C-alpha positions in Angstrom: 111.6 169.1 127.7 114.7 170.3 129.7 117.9 168.5 130.6 118.4 168.5 134.4 121.5 168.5 136.6 122.9 165.0 137.0 122.5 163.3 140.4 124.1 160.4 142.2 122.6 156.9 142.6 122.2 157.6 146.3 120.2 160.8 145.6 117.8 159.2 143.1 117.2 156.2 145.4 116.5 158.5 148.3 114.0 160.2 146.1 112.3 156.9 145.4 112.1 156.0 149.1 110.8 159.5 149.9 108.0 158.9 147.3 109.2 161.8 145.1 109.6 159.5 142.1 106.8 157.1 141.1 105.9 154.9 138.2 103.0 155.8 135.9 100.4 153.0 135.3 101.4 152.8 131.6 104.8 151.4 132.7 105.3 147.6 132.1 106.2 145.3 135.0 109.7 144.8 136.2 111.3 142.3 133.8 115.1 142.5 134.4 116.9 139.5 135.8 119.7 139.2 138.3 122.4 139.1 135.5 121.2 142.4 134.1 121.3 143.9 137.6 124.8 142.7 138.2 125.9 144.1 134.9 124.4 147.5 135.6 126.2 147.8 139.0 129.4 146.6 137.4 129.1 149.3 134.7 128.6 151.9 137.4 131.7 150.7 139.3 133.7 151.0 136.1 132.6 154.5 135.5 130.7 153.6 132.4 127.6 155.7 131.3 124.3 153.9 131.9 122.1 156.0 129.5 119.9 158.9 130.1 116.5 158.9 131.8 113.2 160.6 131.0 111.0 161.9 133.8 107.5 163.5 133.7 106.6 166.4 136.1 102.9 165.7 136.8 101.1 168.7 138.3 98.5 168.2 141.0 95.4 168.5 138.8 96.9 166.0 136.3 98.1 163.6 139.0 94.6 163.3 140.4 93.4 161.6 137.2 96.1 158.9 136.9 97.2 155.8 138.7 100.8 155.6 140.0 102.9 152.8 141.5 105.8 152.7 143.9 109.1 151.0 143.0 109.8 147.4 143.8 112.3 146.9 146.5 112.0 143.2 147.5 111.2 141.2 144.4 109.7 137.8 145.0 108.8 135.9 141.8 105.7 134.2 143.4 104.6 136.3 146.3 105.6 139.9 145.3 106.5 140.2 141.7 104.7 143.6 141.2 105.0 147.1 142.4 102.3 148.3 144.7 99.9 151.1 144.0 101.0 154.5 145.3 98.9 157.1 146.9 99.4 160.7 145.8 97.9 163.1 148.4 95.4 165.6 147.0 97.1 168.7 145.9 100.5 167.1 145.5 102.5 166.8 142.3 104.5 163.8 141.3 107.5 162.9 139.2 106.8 159.9 137.0 109.5 157.8 135.3 108.8 157.5 131.5 112.1 155.9 130.6 114.5 154.2 133.0 112.2 152.2 135.2 114.1 148.9 134.7 117.4 150.5 135.6 116.1 152.4 138.6 114.2 149.4 139.9 117.4 147.3 139.5 119.4 149.8 141.4 116.8 149.9 144.1 116.9 146.2 144.5 120.7 146.1 144.4 121.1 148.7 147.1 118.0 148.6 149.3 116.3 145.3 148.5 116.5 141.7 147.6 115.6 139.2 144.8 113.9 135.9 145.2 113.3 133.6 142.2 112.4 130.0 142.0 115.2 127.5 142.2 115.5 125.2 139.2 113.4 122.0 139.6 111.8 123.2 142.8 108.1 123.0 143.3 106.3 126.3 142.9 104.4 125.9 146.3 107.4 124.8 148.3 108.3 127.2 151.1 112.0 126.8 150.3 111.7 127.3 146.5 112.4 131.0 146.5 115.5 131.9 148.6 115.8 135.6 149.4 119.1 136.9 148.0 120.8 140.3 148.2 123.6 141.7 146.0 127.1 141.2 147.4 130.5 142.3 146.2 133.5 140.0 146.6 136.2 142.2 148.2 139.1 139.7 147.8 138.7 138.1 144.4 137.8 138.9 140.8 135.3 136.7 138.9 136.6 133.2 138.3 136.1 133.6 134.6 134.7 136.1 132.1 131.1 135.6 133.2 128.9 138.3 131.7 132.2 140.2 131.0 132.1 141.4 134.6 135.2 143.1 136.1 133.8 142.8 139.7 132.6 139.6 141.3 129.0 140.7 142.1 126.6 138.0 143.1 123.1 137.6 144.5 123.6 135.4 147.6 121.5 134.5 150.6 122.8 136.0 153.9 124.0 132.5 155.0 125.9 132.0 151.7 127.7 135.3 152.3 128.9 134.3 155.8 132.6 133.6 156.0 134.1 130.2 156.9 135.5 130.1 160.5 138.9 131.9 160.6 138.5 133.5 157.2 137.9 137.2 156.4 134.3 138.3 155.5 135.0 138.8 151.8 131.3 139.3 150.8 130.2 142.9 151.3 126.5 143.6 150.9 126.2 146.4 148.3 123.6 148.2 150.3 125.9 148.6 153.3 127.9 151.1 151.3 125.3 153.7 152.5 126.4 153.1 156.1 130.0 154.2 155.5 130.5 157.8 156.7 133.3 158.4 154.2 135.6 156.7 151.8 138.7 157.2 154.0 138.9 156.1 157.6 135.4 154.7 157.7 136.2 152.5 154.7 139.4 151.3 156.2 137.7 150.4 159.4 135.0 148.4 157.6 137.8 146.3 156.0 139.5 145.8 159.3 136.3 144.8 161.0 135.9 142.1 158.4 139.3 140.7 159.0 140.6 141.9 155.7 144.4 142.6 155.5 144.7 146.4 155.2 147.7 145.8 152.9 145.2 144.1 150.5 145.2 147.0 147.9 142.7 145.3 145.6 140.1 144.9 148.4 140.4 148.6 149.3 140.1 149.6 145.6 137.0 147.4 145.1 135.1 148.9 148.0 136.3 152.4 147.1 134.9 151.9 143.5 131.6 150.8 144.9 131.5 153.9 147.2 132.3 156.2 144.4 129.7 154.6 142.0 126.8 154.9 144.5 127.6 158.0 146.5 130.0 160.3 144.6 129.7 159.9 140.8 126.7 161.5 139.2 125.7 159.1 136.4 121.9 159.8 136.5 121.4 162.1 133.6 117.7 162.9 132.9 115.3 165.0 130.9 112.2 166.4 132.6 109.0 166.6 130.5 106.6 169.2 131.8 103.6 168.8 129.4 100.3 167.9 131.0 98.8 166.6 127.7 98.3 162.9 128.2 98.3 162.1 124.5 101.7 163.7 124.1 103.1 161.9 127.1 101.8 158.6 125.9 103.3 159.2 122.5 106.7 160.0 124.1 106.4 156.9 126.3 105.8 154.6 123.4 108.6 156.1 121.3 111.3 156.0 124.0 110.3 152.4 124.9 110.8 151.1 121.3 114.4 150.0 122.2 115.8 147.9 125.0 113.3 145.4 126.2 110.7 146.2 123.6 107.3 147.3 124.6 105.3 144.2 124.0 101.8 143.7 122.7 100.4 143.0 126.2 102.4 145.9 127.8 100.9 148.4 125.3 97.4 147.0 125.6 97.5 147.0 129.4 98.9 150.6 129.3 95.9 151.7 127.1 93.4 149.8 129.2 94.8 151.2 132.5 94.3 154.8 131.2 91.0 154.3 129.4 89.0 151.9 131.6 86.5 153.6 133.8 85.0 151.0 136.1 88.0 148.7 136.6 91.7 149.2 137.3 93.0 147.2 134.4 96.5 146.6 135.8 95.2 145.4 139.2 92.5 143.2 137.6 95.0 141.5 135.2 97.5 141.0 138.0 95.0 139.5 140.3 93.6 137.2 137.6 97.0 135.9 136.6 97.8 135.0 140.2 94.4 133.3 140.7 94.7 131.4 137.4 98.1 130.0 138.4 97.7 129.2 142.0 93.9 129.3 142.8 92.4 126.1 144.1 94.4 123.0 143.1 95.7 124.7 139.9 99.4 125.0 139.2 100.1 127.0 136.0 102.3 129.8 134.8 100.0 131.8 132.6 101.1 135.3 131.7 99.3 138.5 131.3 99.7 138.0 127.5 97.3 135.1 127.6 94.8 137.0 129.8 94.8 140.1 127.5 94.6 138.0 124.3 91.6 136.2 125.7 90.0 139.6 126.6 90.4 140.7 123.0 89.0 137.5 121.7 85.9 137.6 124.0 85.4 141.3 123.1 85.2 140.4 119.5 87.9 142.9 118.4 90.9 142.5 116.1 93.5 140.2 117.7 96.5 141.6 115.8 99.1 143.8 117.3 98.5 147.2 115.7 98.5 150.5 117.5 95.4 151.5 115.5 93.5 148.6 117.2 94.1 150.1 120.6 91.3 152.7 120.2 89.2 154.0 123.0 86.2 152.2 121.5 88.0 148.8 121.5 89.2 149.4 125.1 85.6 150.0 126.1 84.5 146.7 124.5 87.2 144.9 126.4 86.2 146.5 129.7 82.5 145.7 129.0 83.1 142.0 128.8 85.9 141.8 131.5 83.8 140.1 134.2 82.8 137.5 131.6 86.3 137.1 130.4 87.6 136.6 133.9 85.0 134.0 134.9 85.6 132.1 131.6 89.3 132.0 132.0 89.1 130.7 135.6 86.7 127.9 134.4 89.0 127.1 131.4 92.0 126.8 133.7 90.1 124.6 136.0 89.1 122.3 133.1 92.8 122.1 132.0 93.7 121.2 135.6 91.0 118.4 135.6 92.5 117.2 132.3 95.6 116.5 134.4 97.6 119.4 133.0 99.8 121.7 135.0 102.7 124.1 134.5 105.0 121.2 133.8 102.8 119.5 131.1 100.9 122.5 129.6 103.5 123.4 126.9 101.3 125.8 125.0 99.5 128.3 127.2 97.4 129.7 124.3 95.3 126.5 124.3 93.3 128.0 127.2 92.1 130.9 125.0 89.7 129.0 122.8 88.3 127.1 125.8 87.6 130.4 127.6 86.0 131.8 124.5 83.7 128.8 124.2 82.6 129.2 127.8 82.1 133.0 127.5 80.4 133.1 124.1 78.0 130.2 124.9 77.3 131.5 128.4 78.4 128.3 130.0 78.7 128.4 133.8 80.2 126.2 136.5 77.7 123.4 135.7 79.7 122.7 132.5 82.6 121.6 134.6 80.7 118.9 136.4 77.3 118.0 134.9 76.7 114.7 133.3 74.9 116.5 130.5 78.2 118.1 129.5 80.3 115.0 130.1 80.6 113.9 126.4 81.4 117.4 125.3 84.2 117.7 128.0 85.6 114.4 126.6 85.6 115.8 123.1 87.2 119.0 124.3 89.9 117.1 126.2 90.8 115.0 123.1 91.1 118.2 121.1 93.3 119.8 123.7 95.6 116.8 123.8 95.8 116.5 120.0 96.8 120.2 119.7 99.5 119.8 122.4 100.8 116.6 120.8 101.0 118.0 117.3 104.0 120.2 116.5 103.6 123.8 115.4 99.9 124.3 116.3 100.3 127.1 118.9 103.4 128.8 117.5 103.5 131.1 114.5 100.3 132.5 113.1 98.5 132.5 116.5 96.2 135.4 115.8 95.0 133.8 112.6 94.5 130.5 114.3 92.4 132.0 117.1 90.4 134.1 114.7 89.4 131.0 112.7 88.6 129.1 115.9 86.4 132.0 117.0 84.6 132.0 113.7 83.9 128.2 114.0 82.5 128.6 117.5 80.4 131.5 116.6 78.9 129.7 113.6 78.0 126.7 115.7 74.5 127.0 117.1 74.7 124.5 119.9 76.4 125.2 123.2 79.1 122.5 123.0 82.6 122.6 121.4 82.4 122.1 117.6 85.4 119.9 117.2 84.9 119.0 113.6 84.3 122.7 112.6 87.2 123.9 114.6 89.6 121.3 113.2 88.4 122.1 109.6 89.2 125.8 110.1 92.6 125.0 111.5 93.4 122.6 108.7 92.5 125.3 106.2 95.4 127.4 107.5 97.9 124.6 107.7 97.2 123.6 111.3 95.7 120.2 110.8 95.3 118.0 113.8 95.4 114.8 111.7 98.3 112.5 112.3 100.4 110.3 110.0 101.9 107.0 110.9 105.4 108.5 110.9 104.2 111.0 113.5 103.0 108.2 115.7 106.4 106.6 115.5 108.0 109.9 116.5 105.6 110.2 119.5 106.7 106.8 120.7 110.3 108.2 121.0 109.2 110.9 123.5 111.1 111.0 126.8 110.2 111.2 130.4 109.4 114.9 131.3 109.2 115.9 127.7 107.0 118.7 126.5 104.5 116.4 124.8 104.8 113.3 126.9 101.9 113.9 129.3 99.2 114.6 126.7 100.3 111.5 124.7 99.9 109.3 127.8 96.6 110.9 128.5 95.5 110.2 125.0 96.6 106.6 125.3 94.7 106.0 128.6 91.6 108.2 128.5 89.8 106.2 131.3 92.0 107.7 134.1 90.5 110.3 136.4 93.1 113.0 135.8 91.4 115.4 138.2 93.4 113.5 140.7 97.2 113.8 140.9 98.9 111.6 138.4 102.7 111.3 137.8 104.6 110.3 134.7 106.1 107.0 136.0 108.7 104.6 134.8 107.3 101.0 134.5 110.8 99.7 135.1 112.3 102.1 137.7 115.0 104.4 136.3 117.2 104.0 139.4 117.9 100.4 138.3 119.4 101.5 135.0 122.8 102.6 136.1 125.6 100.8 134.2 126.8 99.3 137.5 123.4 97.9 138.5 122.6 96.6 135.1 125.9 94.8 135.0 125.3 93.3 138.4 121.8 92.2 137.2 123.4 90.2 134.5 122.8 92.4 131.5 125.4 91.9 128.8 127.9 94.7 128.5 127.0 95.4 124.8 123.3 95.8 125.7 123.8 98.2 128.7 123.8 101.4 126.5 120.7 100.2 124.8 118.9 99.7 128.1 120.0 103.1 129.4 118.8 104.8 126.2 115.4 103.2 126.4 114.5 103.6 130.0 113.2 107.2 129.7 111.2 106.7 126.5 107.5 106.4 126.1 107.2 102.5 126.0 108.6 102.4 129.5 106.3 105.2 130.8 102.8 105.2 132.3 100.6 107.6 134.3 100.4 106.5 137.9 98.4 108.1 140.7 100.7 110.2 143.0 100.6 108.1 146.2 100.9 104.8 144.3 104.0 106.2 142.5 105.6 107.2 145.8 104.9 103.7 147.2 106.2 102.0 144.1 109.7 103.6 144.2 112.4 101.3 142.8 110.5 98.0 143.0 110.5 96.0 139.8 107.1 96.2 138.2 106.1 92.5 138.4 106.8 92.4 142.1 105.0 95.7 142.6 101.9 94.4 140.8 101.7 91.4 143.1 101.6 93.6 146.2 99.6 96.6 144.9 96.3 94.9 144.2 94.1 93.0 146.7 92.5 90.8 144.0 93.6 89.1 140.8 90.7 90.7 139.0 91.9 94.2 139.9 95.4 93.3 138.9 94.3 91.9 135.5 92.2 95.0 134.8 95.2 97.3 135.5 97.5 95.2 133.4 95.1 95.3 130.5 94.4 99.0 130.7 98.1 99.9 130.8 99.5 97.3 128.2 101.5 95.5 130.8 100.5 91.9 129.9 104.0 91.4 128.4 105.7 92.3 131.7 108.7 90.1 132.5 110.0 89.1 135.9 113.7 89.8 135.2 115.2 93.1 134.2 117.4 91.2 131.7 114.3 90.8 129.5 113.6 94.6 129.6 114.2 95.2 125.9 111.8 92.4 124.9 109.1 94.0 127.1 110.0 97.4 125.6 109.6 96.4 122.0 106.4 94.4 122.7 104.8 97.3 124.6 106.0 99.8 122.0 104.0 97.8 119.4 100.9 97.8 121.7 101.2 101.6 122.2 101.6 102.1 118.4 98.4 100.2 117.8 96.6 102.1 120.6 97.8 105.5 119.4 96.9 104.9 115.8 93.4 103.9 116.9 93.0 106.9 119.2 94.2 109.3 116.5 92.4 107.7 113.6 95.6 106.8 111.8 95.5 104.1 109.2 97.8 101.3 110.3 100.7 100.7 107.8 100.7 97.4 106.0 103.2 95.7 103.8 101.3 97.1 100.7 102.1 100.6 102.0 105.8 99.9 102.1 107.6 101.2 98.9 
């Protein structure tokens, strides 16, 4: 391994775009965020070292046996989060990045590319949810505060956000445009003048000069070049050098091993494609990760689930590949089931719950008929109740996940029939401290859950199991939230001392229900009693809805909201205790 002559950022990025530098398949995906990219460029502009890099010189014969990827340039969280597969022409060598991928990809995005991540609260499928942003340098101002300890005001902005206001200088300079400057003297001054920047503005000149020096003059890229063609040695080096920074995760290492050892499938491409299909295929909307996919693959293959390098043997990887098509089909069916249970990325708080479902489908050979047939209807109901219980109960899918999954696998294997053995599974879980039984105090805690909370949807689904959750249902306020501002409550005649109590209660479970999407849109801010009178064509339909949703105590006036709240809370407590098999507390139980 020899230390090489340092190069500039411009030179190494040119090598990336000339396909001289590639990523080996054992590399993890790009995981750095925009703040890390900003800090990296800020460090370069300050003249700080950014660490050394490790490259692997892959000779033509070796290169022909491995998969390589290009660097990401335009990152898009939904549509283009992964690097694309590279083609190495026959007889050509390659230089692969063993250590430094995150930094080099970040520099490539900062200088040549863009970054698009989902806006907070935006819908995943919205066309405007992922604005394309580029990295810009503020020529006229320092950061407003000590954000990220940055010296330079570097921000990812859309092109429209970077446009100056009429009559003002163009203070935002796109970092990539520094490559267009012919020199750091007259050309730099002309760039400032063309932007309307006062040439006497010394700081503006210094900021742009610092950027020019950091990208085009200074040589901060120090690297070692490994020349060995022994794949075991290279893999050992890779694992060792990636033990720091963003630690090589369980799934990263497993995927690395699978990519190099699978013979029929390209593991990386298969996992990528499956993750995308799980999350956005059909009417599904989830955010499963490759960790869930790979953990399921281990479970279906029947191998040890724990993260130990000794488990990643060639024999185990062959077992995983052998059952891959089964694993893939089972996961897609399991995700479809969860979607039909009404769950989505906003309400599925524990992604690992999909793993036992997929294992059941795979190990019992259950096909698409399980999703729809009347013969499986009762079993689907049992499975749904178990899913909801596990999501409602604290601590089920957290620590000790491998042990939990192993015990569930044992229970399913020992069950001769094709259905889900709820009692056996819950017994195994209880034996390791993961009981799904509830106490009365836990029911009281569930009644305090809030709108949009992590466990709110599964609790409402447990309360009202007759709903067809394969259709779109929203968490809905019985009394509309928009009516519960202090001003509107006072205008409605609510006593001032009671206003804070009303505001605190409006988002809690006793004022929530599941309402079909279109009906929720139509309901808007109408008081519930008036909405009920208009929403149903017959008194019989209205009465059924009222009974099913515990709304028989519904008042006409918002001033009586707390009476309704407490009465419905008591109804929900009784209903939850019944659904969960909790013994109702009595006076004799009170100490």
